[in-house]
BAFI-3210 file (N, C-alpha, C; in Angstrom, 3 decimals, decimal comma, padded with zeros to 6 digits):
// residues 287
n [1|2|3|4|5|6|7|8|9|10|11|12|13|14|15|16|17|18|19|20|21|22|23|24|25|26|27|28|29|30|31|32|33|34|35|36|37|38|39|40|41|42|43|44|45|46|47|48|49|50|51|52|53|54|55|56|57|58|59|60|61|62|63|64|65|66|67|68|69|70|71|72|73|74|75|76|77|78|79|80|81|82|83|84|85|86|87|88|89|90|91|92|93|94|95|96|97|98|99|100|101|102|103|104|105|106|107|108|109|110|111|112|113|114|115|116|117|118|119|120|121|122|123|124|125|126|127|128|129|130|131|132|133|134|135|136|137|138|139|140|141|142|143|144|145|146|147|148|149|150|151|152|153|154|155|156|157|158|159|160|161|162|163|164|165|166|167|168|169|170|171|172|173|174|175|176|177|178|179|180|181|182|183|184|185|186|187|188|189|190|191|192|193|194|195|196|197|198|199|200|201|202|203|204|205|206|207|208|209|210|211|212|213|214|215|216|217|218|219|220|221|222|223|224|225|226|227|228|229|230|231|232|233|234|235|236|237|238|239|240|241|242|243|244|245|246|247|248|249|250|251|252|253|254|255|256|257|258|259|260|261|262|263|264|265|266|267|268|269|270|271|272|273|274|275|276|277|278|279|280|281|282|283|284|285|286|287]
n.u [077,432|075,228|075,309|073,251|074,062|074,554|076,965|079,180|080,112|082,888|083,771|083,035|084,758|087,330|087,405|087,407|088,114|090,424|092,629|094,038|095,234|095,209|092,677|091,335|092,687|092,130|089,351|089,237|090,510|088,633|086,509|087,685|088,031|085,392|084,551|083,639|084,936|085,064|086,881|089,405|091,766|092,400|095,085|097,861|100,601|103,654|103,877|101,580|099,652|098,948|097,721|095,605|094,253|093,444|091,658|089,724|088,653|087,680|085,662|084,005|083,407|082,255|081,308|082,832|084,864|087,844|090,023|089,293|089,156|091,869|092,898|091,503|092,337|095,073|094,968|093,788|095,700|097,840|096,740|096,391|099,059|099,963|098,418|099,185|101,916|101,985|101,157|103,251|105,351|104,782|105,276|108,014|109,243|108,639|110,125|112,714|112,660|112,476|114,916|117,474|120,047|123,309|126,312|128,237|127,829|129,241|128,379|126,393|127,984|129,601|127,682|126,867|129,223|129,362|127,284|128,359|130,538|129,194|127,774|129,724|132,087|134,562|135,737|137,371|136,524|137,689|137,609|135,682|133,934|133,060|132,719|132,218|130,057|127,892|127,863|126,432|124,034|123,448|122,531|124,151|124,879|126,865|127,639|129,084|131,334|133,813|134,066|135,626|134,392|131,302|128,484|126,683|124,930|123,063|120,914|119,270|117,413|114,209|113,505|115,374|117,360|116,031|115,773|118,447|119,073|117,363|118,370|120,860|120,040|118,912|121,225|122,828|121,429|120,020|121,653|122,049|119,835|120,205|122,580|121,684|119,769|121,461|122,956|120,933|120,320|122,385|121,958|122,234|119,985|117,665|118,309|118,412|118,841|120,028|120,229|118,775|116,319|115,738|115,382|113,100|111,351|111,411|109,979|107,541|106,842|106,789|104,655|102,597|102,623|101,865|099,283|097,949|097,880|099,568|098,743|097,225|099,113|101,154|099,624|098,951|101,413|103,166|103,887|103,565|104,477|104,999|108,173|110,930|112,705|110,989|109,634|111,716|112,160|109,825|110,371|112,512|111,163|109,318|111,056|112,221|109,933|109,248|111,413|110,987|108,534|109,274|111,108|109,432|108,038|109,937|111,136|111,896|113,972|112,799|110,154|109,864|108,417|105,731|105,571|106,210|103,977|101,959|102,789|102,441|099,647|098,861|100,027|098,564|096,086|096,581|097,412|095,115|093,570|092,274|094,069|096,567|100,009|103,142|105,347|104,503|103,702|103,614|104,605|103,439|100,806|099,772|097,659]
n.v [087,094|085,359|084,115|083,618|081,185|079,803|080,148|082,022|085,513|085,818|083,189|082,901|084,767|083,780|081,403|081,967|081,407|082,779|084,492|086,759|087,259|089,410|090,508|089,059|089,743|092,460|092,446|091,173|093,099|095,098|093,988|094,023|096,790|097,562|096,444|093,831|091,582|090,737|089,653|090,498|093,117|096,552|096,911|094,716|092,563|091,386|087,906|087,169|086,411|083,711|082,651|084,479|084,102|081,447|081,606|083,368|082,079|079,775|080,807|082,303|080,595|077,971|075,527|074,352|071,740|069,939|070,030|072,123|074,103|074,433|075,328|077,763|079,121|079,441|081,084|083,362|084,004|084,765|087,056|088,713|089,095|090,546|092,890|093,968|094,227|096,142|098,459|098,754|099,090|101,571|103,164|102,675|103,634|106,331|107,025|106,705|108,599|110,951|111,067|113,076|113,738|113,757|115,269|114,937|112,498|109,452|107,009|107,819|109,214|107,129|105,571|107,268|107,462|104,815|104,632|106,072|104,393|102,107|102,964|104,160|102,434|102,446|104,856|106,965|109,116|112,428|114,055|114,611|116,789|117,652|118,344|116,047|114,586|115,375|113,773|111,499|112,545|114,350|117,569|119,016|121,510|124,410|125,636|127,899|130,264|129,582|126,896|124,017|122,292|120,584|119,672|116,784|116,100|118,031|117,600|115,697|116,722|116,689|114,038|112,659|110,035|107,916|108,205|108,029|105,383|104,011|104,587|103,352|100,681|100,183|100,481|098,453|095,991|095,791|095,905|095,963|097,429|099,786|100,768|101,087|103,100|105,141|105,511|106,395|108,766|110,376|110,924|112,880|114,278|113,419|113,260|113,245|114,318|111,698|110,973|113,028|112,702|110,154|110,758|112,322|110,316|108,645|110,270|110,070|107,247|106,976|108,640|107,242|104,936|105,915|106,855|104,567|103,489|101,527|099,205|097,071|096,124|095,126|093,293|091,495|090,472|089,767|087,134|087,280|089,398|092,629|093,992|096,328|095,961|095,015|097,378|098,988|097,590|098,204|100,892|100,563|099,307|101,315|103,346|102,205|101,952|104,642|105,603|104,280|105,407|108,090|107,983|107,271|109,624|111,333|113,766|117,215|118,460|120,538|119,942|118,108|117,931|118,002|115,664|113,777|114,046|113,164|110,539|109,596|109,745|107,771|105,568|105,354|104,493|101,828|100,867|101,091|099,018|095,657|093,824|094,806|094,862|095,654|094,381|093,175|095,172|097,176|100,001|100,160|099,651|101,961|104,808]
n.w [131,658|129,597|126,317|123,343|122,474|124,744|125,862|127,964|127,736|128,033|127,557|124,896|123,686|124,349|122,990|120,348|116,918|115,339|113,065|113,714|116,651|118,262|118,362|120,297|122,675|122,692|123,130|125,617|127,149|126,952|128,426|130,958|131,367|131,464|133,767|133,790|134,562|137,533|139,359|138,750|139,237|138,287|137,842|137,815|138,777|137,208|136,608|137,863|136,118|135,368|137,659|137,981|135,530|135,798|137,998|136,992|134,674|135,849|137,493|135,764|133,687|134,460|133,503|131,524|130,041|131,180|129,311|127,575|129,473|130,172|127,735|127,400|129,666|129,097|126,835|127,931|129,818|128,184|126,995|129,241|129,958|127,759|127,964|130,472|129,925|127,872|129,167|131,010|129,251|128,144|130,386|130,779|128,426|128,620|130,845|129,834|127,813|129,263|130,440|130,093|127,683|128,887|128,804|130,706|131,696|131,768|130,681|128,864|127,039|126,085|124,792|122,740|121,234|120,528|118,688|116,537|115,875|115,020|112,755|111,181|110,682|109,427|109,736|111,920|114,646|114,776|116,921|119,936|119,707|116,677|113,156|111,823|112,766|111,325|109,130|109,719|110,086|112,187|113,334|114,918|116,486|117,122|120,303|121,103|119,583|120,352|120,447|119,073|117,397|116,538|118,556|118,834|120,825|121,388|119,729|120,825|122,524|123,949|123,130|124,515|126,019|124,935|122,121|121,309|122,066|120,368|117,829|118,067|118,394|115,864|114,239|115,240|115,251|112,921|110,620|107,772|106,809|108,230|107,124|104,535|104,893|105,756|103,445|101,674|102,966|102,255|099,629|096,678|095,760|097,142|099,779|103,421|106,845|108,664|111,502|112,807|111,553|112,500|115,219|115,052|114,225|116,413|118,143|116,858|117,020|119,752|120,387|119,122|120,654|123,197|122,724|122,355|119,816|118,927|120,011|118,733|116,907|118,640|120,134|118,167|117,402|119,495|121,802|124,421|126,987|125,738|124,969|125,582|123,502|121,527|121,050|120,088|117,769|116,377|115,875|114,057|111,911|111,228|110,451|108,162|106,559|106,329|104,836|102,401|101,704|101,530|099,396|097,279|096,972|095,994|097,065|098,060|100,677|102,065|102,228|104,204|106,724|105,878|104,360|106,295|107,950|106,208|105,915|108,537|108,738|106,882|108,067|110,416|109,488|108,888|111,422|112,902|112,093|112,491|111,644|112,080|111,692|111,647|110,617|108,329|106,701|103,773|101,927|099,512|099,813|100,721|100,315]
ca.u [076,392|075,092|074,912|072,221|074,691|074,746|078,306|079,360|080,853|084,307|084,001|082,943|085,972|088,523|087,350|087,382|089,081|090,781|094,037|094,631|094,982|095,032|091,241|090,960|093,219|091,383|088,048|089,493|090,797|087,351|085,788|088,329|087,722|083,964|084,275|082,933|085,713|085,153|088,001|090,653|091,918|092,820|096,514|098,401|102,043|104,195|103,879|100,263|098,688|098,437|096,801|094,415|093,531|092,820|090,521|088,690|087,983|086,941|084,478|083,124|083,063|082,339|080,792|083,702|085,652|089,218|090,888|088,902|089,539|093,300|093,090|090,984|093,227|096,318|094,658|093,575|097,001|098,587|096,133|096,703|100,475|100,079|097,798|100,088|103,178|101,836|101,138|104,596|106,193|104,511|105,982|109,465|109,677|108,567|111,272|113,879|112,523|112,700|116,330|118,142|121,445|124,211|127,690|129,078|127,505|130,173|127,632|125,774|129,035|129,999|126,616|126,921|130,372|128,990|126,483|129,281|131,304|128,320|127,393|130,916|133,153|135,835|136,202|137,499|136,237|138,891|137,409|134,290|133,243|133,558|131,724|131,996|128,746|126,908|127,865|125,378|122,748|123,214|122,679|125,388|124,994|127,892|127,117|129,815|132,358|135,063|134,105|136,391|133,551|129,868|128,069|125,424|124,064|121,990|119,782|118,442|116,439|112,824|113,378|116,328|118,129|115,214|116,101|119,800|119,019|116,690|119,321|121,854|119,388|118,838|122,561|123,456|120,685|119,450|122,818|121,864|118,894|120,822|123,515|120,871|119,195|122,562|123,262|119,852|120,385|123,425|121,615|122,369|118,687|116,613|118,894|117,864|119,739|119,577|120,045|117,677|115,094|115,484|114,855|111,709|110,555|111,245|108,848|106,330|106,465|106,453|103,290|101,711|102,553|101,137|097,858|097,451|097,782|100,408|098,213|096,873|100,359|101,787|098,740|098,994|102,754|103,915|103,267|103,425|104,695|105,806|109,396|111,540|113,268|109,854|109,368|112,811|111,916|108,809|111,105|113,236|110,196|108,761|112,116|112,312|108,722|109,335|112,373|110,313|107,522|110,030|111,679|108,324|107,650|111,055|110,880|112,942|114,023|111,931|108,814|110,001|107,325|104,484|105,636|106,136|102,576|101,222|103,207|101,779|098,224|098,737|100,400|097,450|095,039|096,961|097,464|093,747|092,888|092,447|095,188|097,782|101,265|104,114|106,295|103,927|103,225|104,375|104,051|102,660|099,387|099,358|096,881]
ca.v [087,240|084,202|084,407|082,719|079,872|079,196|080,488|083,353|086,409|085,495|081,916|083,173|085,473|082,946|080,255|082,449|080,867|083,938|084,577|087,895|087,017|090,688|090,748|088,451|090,586|093,725|092,211|090,912|094,403|095,812|093,420|094,519|098,221|097,713|095,811|092,561|090,510|091,291|089,112|091,158|094,527|097,326|096,700|093,530|092,486|090,288|086,628|086,878|086,130|082,334|082,525|085,265|083,451|080,245|081,999|084,008|081,076|078,868|081,486|082,792|079,519|076,786|074,307|073,835|070,573|070,189|070,414|073,463|074,997|074,731|076,149|079,103|079,734|079,844|082,235|084,518|084,338|085,510|088,379|089,500|089,468|091,603|094,114|094,514|094,592|097,388|099,556|098,909|099,607|103,017|103,785|102,579|104,537|107,702|107,211|106,880|109,877|112,052|111,093|113,960|113,418|114,521|115,105|114,573|111,115|108,612|106,008|108,511|109,499|105,858|105,137|108,131|107,028|103,501|104,881|106,427|103,200|101,178|103,509|104,567|101,572|102,653|106,232|107,358|110,510|113,210|114,638|114,481|117,904|117,684|118,421|114,700|114,092|115,695|112,690|110,537|113,235|115,262|118,978|119,307|122,964|124,976|126,494|129,163|130,336|129,081|125,443|123,583|121,451|120,588|118,691|116,141|115,900|119,031|117,131|114,743|117,418|116,298|112,580|112,141|108,818|106,989|108,310|107,503|103,923|103,474|104,668|102,302|099,397|100,075|100,305|097,239|094,758|095,804|096,542|096,205|098,534|100,999|101,273|101,526|104,392|106,105|105,791|107,234|110,088|111,150|111,067|114,300|114,915|113,026|113,005|113,856|114,021|110,416|110,966|113,932|112,034|109,089|111,369|112,665|109,087|108,230|111,057|109,518|105,942|107,203|109,187|106,134|104,051|106,550|106,999|103,186|103,113|100,352|098,042|095,936|095,558|094,308|092,186|090,527|089,973|089,259|085,970|087,582|090,790|093,447|094,460|097,520|095,562|095,009|098,774|099,422|096,954|099,043|102,054|100,137|099,085|102,609|104,064|101,606|102,328|106,067|105,758|103,848|106,431|109,279|107,752|107,314|111,019|112,047|115,110|118,117|118,435|121,573|119,374|116,986|117,856|117,653|114,251|113,003|114,068|112,266|109,187|109,246|109,518|106,464|104,563|105,226|103,691|100,423|100,523|101,045|097,823|094,474|093,047|095,605|094,142|096,464|093,503|092,780|096,364|097,689|101,312|100,005|099,612|103,303|105,516]
ca.w [130,636|128,723|124,944|122,819|122,315|126,049|126,322|128,539|126,839|128,132|126,870|123,455|123,268|124,507|122,073|118,962|115,971|114,524|112,683|114,409|118,071|118,930|118,565|121,573|123,747|122,685|123,758|127,038|127,751|127,038|129,573|132,180|131,503|131,772|135,054|133,583|135,191|138,890|140,138|138,397|139,513|137,119|137,644|138,470|138,602|136,410|137,299|138,434|135,049|135,370|138,792|137,663|134,434|136,358|138,832|136,171|133,834|136,744|138,010|134,694|132,748|135,328|132,887|130,466|130,392|131,615|128,194|127,152|130,569|130,055|126,532|127,675|130,663|128,440|125,978|128,810|130,415|127,161|126,856|130,438|129,870|126,757|128,489|131,491|129,293|127,117|130,144|131,559|128,178|128,092|131,513|130,599|127,356|129,127|131,733|128,974|127,103|130,202|130,831|129,142|127,396|129,744|128,336|131,839|132,031|131,011|129,917|127,732|126,061|125,473|123,889|121,561|120,442|119,990|117,490|115,452|115,501|114,301|111,451|110,428|111,211|108,731|109,947|113,322|114,974|115,064|118,249|120,396|119,068|115,309|112,084|111,285|113,188|110,294|108,149|110,055|110,144|113,302|113,004|115,635|116,596|117,992|121,366|121,064|118,539|120,917|120,297|117,908|116,553|116,793|119,564|118,443|121,992|121,396|118,917|121,565|123,365|123,688|123,137|125,480|125,772|124,148|120,698|121,119|122,145|119,186|116,721|118,294|118,112|114,406|113,675|115,753|115,004|111,571|110,005|106,338|106,615|108,771|106,121|103,397|105,269|105,758|102,040|101,151|103,597|101,573|098,213|096,302|095,514|098,074|101,084|104,639|107,972|109,209|112,954|113,161|111,101|113,468|116,444|114,722|114,172|117,807|118,650|116,249|117,574|121,156|120,397|118,762|121,820|124,292|122,384|122,202|118,406|118,672|120,735|117,876|116,379|119,679|120,494|117,067|117,086|120,649|122,433|125,840|127,358|124,820|125,621|124,994|122,211|120,593|120,706|119,214|116,472|115,734|115,361|112,855|110,842|110,827|109,736|106,826|105,828|106,010|103,740|101,172|101,431|101,133|098,069|096,313|096,772|095,366|097,588|098,509|102,133|102,643|102,397|105,130|107,707|105,185|103,981|107,542|108,389|105,302|106,277|109,797|108,456|106,229|109,055|111,358|108,849|109,084|112,844|113,430|111,599|113,338|111,107|112,238|111,867|110,920|109,938|107,042|105,999|102,633|101,568|098,290|100,181|101,112|099,287]
c.u [076,373|074,627|073,818|072,758|074,831|076,118|078,299|080,144|082,341|084,625|083,966|084,236|087,183|088,529|087,222|088,450|089,425|092,271|094,758|094,297|094,782|093,573|090,787|091,424|092,471|090,036|088,185|089,734|089,519|086,527|086,360|087,946|086,270|083,564|083,541|083,690|086,001|086,334|089,255|090,625|092,421|094,288|096,949|099,867|102,436|104,214|102,538|099,264|098,114|097,411|095,493|093,573|092,796|091,558|089,378|087,927|087,149|085,634|083,484|082,663|083,102|081,966|081,708|084,492|087,094|090,116|090,575|089,267|091,004|093,574|092,656|091,868|094,505|096,108|094,500|094,888|097,833|098,054|096,458|098,156|100,673|099,552|098,703|101,373|103,103|101,862|102,537|105,554|106,005|105,285|107,493|109,958|109,630|109,742|112,538|113,829|112,857|114,137|117,103|119,581|122,333|125,649|128,649|128,825|128,343|129,447|126,950|126,805|129,482|128,957|126,606|128,073|130,118|128,182|127,378|130,025|130,468|128,005|128,596|132,126|134,526|136,403|136,219|137,110|137,542|138,832|135,964|133,425|133,807|132,414|131,404|130,612|127,673|126,827|126,798|124,076|122,428|123,357|123,895|125,682|126,159|127,232|127,783|130,853|133,695|135,189|134,827|135,570|132,107|129,503|126,718|124,442|122,894|120,756|118,835|117,389|115,014|112,621|114,423|117,062|117,347|115,609|117,503|119,781|118,332|117,596|120,393|121,266|119,309|120,200|123,198|122,752|119,991|120,458|122,581|120,939|119,460|121,779|122,784|120,262|120,272|122,941|122,209|119,940|121,417|123,168|121,645|121,046|117,681|117,126|118,191|118,815|119,268|119,280|118,867|116,340|114,727|114,894|113,404|110,819|110,428|110,065|107,530|105,922|106,136|105,030|102,269|101,537|101,653|099,647|097,217|097,310|098,621|099,872|097,953|098,111|100,994|100,923|098,739|100,345|103,543|103,150|103,088|103,617|105,505|106,999|109,914|112,183|112,175|109,544|110,466|112,649|110,849|109,467|111,836|112,290|109,637|109,798|112,241|111,111|108,762|110,288|111,748|109,272|108,182|110,547|110,605|107,927|108,709|111,050|112,127|112,840|113,080|110,512|108,797|108,796|105,997|104,447|105,560|104,701|101,713|101,524|102,504|100,295|098,004|099,050|099,252|096,317|095,329|096,889|096,081|092,974|093,156|093,624|096,527|098,998|102,307|105,132|105,801|103,517|104,185|103,758|103,293|101,168|098,874|098,620|097,748]
c.v [085,995|084,638|083,422|081,304|079,133|079,470|081,853|084,203|086,091|084,200|082,105|083,806|084,545|081,733|080,689|081,746|081,990|083,903|085,678|087,806|088,310|091,024|090,214|089,331|091,903|093,566|091,895|092,232|095,220|095,304|093,928|095,977|098,456|097,030|094,491|091,365|090,940|090,801|089,959|092,635|095,230|097,089|095,449|093,424|091,306|089,019|086,242|086,387|084,712|082,142|083,268|084,584|082,210|080,602|082,566|082,982|080,141|079,514|081,826|081,696|078,171|075,475|073,712|072,640|070,933|070,676|071,832|074,495|075,407|075,626|077,593|079,838|080,251|081,051|083,492|084,962|085,163|086,926|089,273|089,958|090,609|092,937|094,770|095,020|095,898|098,583|099,818|099,463|101,111|103,737|103,783|103,539|105,992|108,005|107,443|108,222|111,056|112,109|111,879|113,517|114,350|114,247|114,717|113,139|110,192|107,580|106,628|108,754|108,225|105,389|105,973|107,727|105,655|103,659|105,223|105,188|102,227|101,667|103,826|103,752|101,812|104,053|106,559|108,822|111,228|113,821|114,409|115,577|118,065|117,759|117,043|114,155|114,367|114,597|111,640|111,253|114,015|116,694|119,549|120,795|123,351|125,836|127,868|129,109|129,806|127,570|125,069|122,718|121,546|119,457|118,085|115,986|116,865|118,559|116,220|115,404|117,034|114,800|111,901|110,889|107,822|107,024|107,789|105,983|103,318|103,528|103,592|100,933|099,165|099,746|098,979|095,960|094,702|096,484|096,904|097,389|099,848|101,609|101,753|102,898|105,472|106,492|106,703|108,646|110,990|111,306|112,550|115,022|114,647|112,767|113,734|113,525|112,780|110,482|111,835|113,342|110,907|109,621|111,786|111,433|108,439|108,967|110,510|108,209|106,054|107,727|108,098|105,172|104,643|106,715|105,650|102,735|101,881|099,088|096,852|095,306|094,642|093,111|091,097|089,837|089,435|088,112|086,166|089,065|091,536|094,046|095,729|097,184|095,470|096,425|099,329|098,818|097,721|100,277|101,706|099,963|100,405|103,416|103,526|101,990|103,799|106,299|105,362|104,876|107,697|109,140|107,807|108,745|111,822|113,531|115,983|118,206|119,455|121,051|118,241|116,856|117,476|116,170|113,362|112,943|113,149|110,809|108,722|108,959|108,138|105,335|104,300|104,384|102,209|100,026|100,415|099,812|096,640|093,619|093,735|094,736|094,864|095,615|093,099|093,973|096,784|099,015|101,261|099,968|100,977|103,974|106,549]
c.w [129,737|127,341|124,529|122,705|123,637|126,624|127,000|127,541|126,865|127,402|125,360|122,941|123,283|123,592|120,615|118,139|114,987|114,207|113,449|115,895|118,851|119,192|119,918|122,729|123,835|123,384|125,251|127,765|127,918|128,224|130,895|132,424|131,910|133,075|134,947|134,155|136,625|139,703|139,944|138,764|138,259|136,795|138,400|138,095|137,721|137,242|137,888|137,385|135,103|136,481|138,509|136,593|134,930|137,141|137,995|135,345|134,700|137,217|136,897|133,738|133,481|134,646|131,821|130,973|130,689|130,475|127,719|128,220|130,437|128,850|126,783|128,680|130,002|127,527|126,826|129,449|129,437|127,029|128,047|130,432|128,882|127,290|129,530|130,853|128,528|128,062|130,689|130,515|128,022|129,191|131,290|129,526|127,811|130,056|130,918|128,254|128,011|130,714|129,778|128,916|128,205|129,320|129,458|132,302|131,148|130,152|128,705|126,635|125,339|124,464|122,613|120,647|119,822|118,708|116,316|114,953|114,685|112,892|110,569|110,879|110,586|108,926|111,436|113,499|115,301|116,459|118,658|119,778|117,666|114,312|111,508|111,641|112,142|109,229|108,448|110,415|111,387|112,810|113,716|115,720|117,507|119,061|121,334|119,960|119,031|120,769|119,016|116,968|116,967|117,750|119,186|119,597|122,011|120,639|119,689|122,438|122,964|123,763|124,010|125,038|124,922|122,682|120,409|121,119|120,928|117,960|116,848|117,969|116,606|113,822|114,070|115,326|113,647|110,654|108,543|106,091|107,151|107,754|104,866|103,665|105,253|104,332|101,420|101,712|102,929|100,079|097,832|096,095|096,624|099,487|102,219|105,788|108,738|110,707|113,376|112,725|112,061|114,763|116,236|114,722|115,547|118,422|118,119|116,915|119,065|121,280|120,073|119,935|122,896|123,993|122,065|120,756|118,069|119,342|119,821|117,256|117,416|120,055|119,412|116,934|118,271|121,310|123,934|126,053|126,301|125,574|124,961|123,654|121,147|120,130|119,803|117,820|115,693|115,128|114,068|111,676|110,320|110,050|108,312|105,969|105,429|104,844|102,403|100,746|100,907|099,702|096,990|095,987|096,017|095,776|097,717|100,031|102,774|102,883|103,422|106,060|107,071|104,839|105,220|108,053|107,522|105,641|107,549|109,579|107,840|107,208|110,027|110,783|109,071|110,553|113,468|112,968|112,523|112,883|111,318|112,545|111,023|110,176|108,551|106,184|104,898|102,225|100,247|098,565|100,622|099,968|098,587]
res [m|l|m|v|t|g|k|t|e|l|e|r|i|l|t|w|k|v|n|n|r|g|r|i|t|k|e|v|e|k|l|i|d|e|g|e|l|p|i|i|q|k|f|w|k|a|g|q|e|k|k|l|a|t|e|i|v|r|k|c|c|p|k|v|g|d|e|q|f|r|d|m|r|d|v|l|r|r|s|l|s|q|i|r|g|y|r|e|l|c|d|r|t|e|k|m|r|k|e|k|y|d|c|k|n|e|n|h|e|k|r|l|l|k|l|w|e|l|l|m|p|k|e|d|l|k|a|r|m|t|d|q|w|q|k|i|g|f|q|a|i|k|f|t|s|l|m|s|g|h|d|p|a|t|d|f|r|g|m|g|i|l|s|l|e|q|l|i|f|l|a|q|y|d|v|a|h|a|q|s|i|l|s|l|s|n|h|p|l|y|g|f|p|m|a|v|t|g|i|n|l|t|a|l|v|r|r|l|l|q|c|n|a|l|k|m|h|f|y|n|t|t|f|g|t|p|t|i|d|n|f|h|h|v|f|c|q|v|f|k|l|f|c|a|f|w|t|r|r|k|p|e|l|i|y|f|n|n|i|k|d|d|f|e|d|q|l|m|v|h|l|n|s|e|e|a|n|l|d|k|l|d|v|g|s|f|a]
***
């Protein structure tokens, strides 16, 4: 399609001078969904983006010069990597979510103990089944009265290994904020169970990912394929934002679900904007 300017729609999109690069990827994705880029299939594999971008720009924009051709190809290549990466990230997170915590799985047990070591480096666990897990916010329900302690593994139901890995990522790579969240969780008035809250927020960010609400954030902030670490980073940012939102409300724990729902509504307003970037978001901008 030729525009009034003499440019094709693809050329117009790929030569936009915008601060939020996610707008370009969003429009490229729209062209793909509408079948406006006949060379490209709905799905393609990693490593094919440069070849695809070269063929598409050459076919759809045959009159551009060599320098502009290279610039447009590189922009399109980036967009294609982001689009494919988002789809693959959705698949990977679902696979992790569906992997249930198994107490007989040695790796699962090691990862759970790793979480304790990261959050409570100065306190050793007395046993695998112990009330100590409640200190980092597990509900840790007893299955039977014969158990000598509580098992935190029961809290992972629904979010599986995904939620455990996100809590570990927070505790390992965002140490200061993890300890700040743990401290807030033990506040005598405004405290909340940290681990269980984290599992709830894993459910939130997973839902945002699956309904494509995180697309603009990833398209604006990643230079190529969004990775699982990028997704874990989103979890960390959302947890920090939730804590700030929670503190502003000065709530009682019985209102947790209502406040979480309000938080999600405010978060969606930001994520739906073309400027979506969770790294720059402050709850002070929330209504």
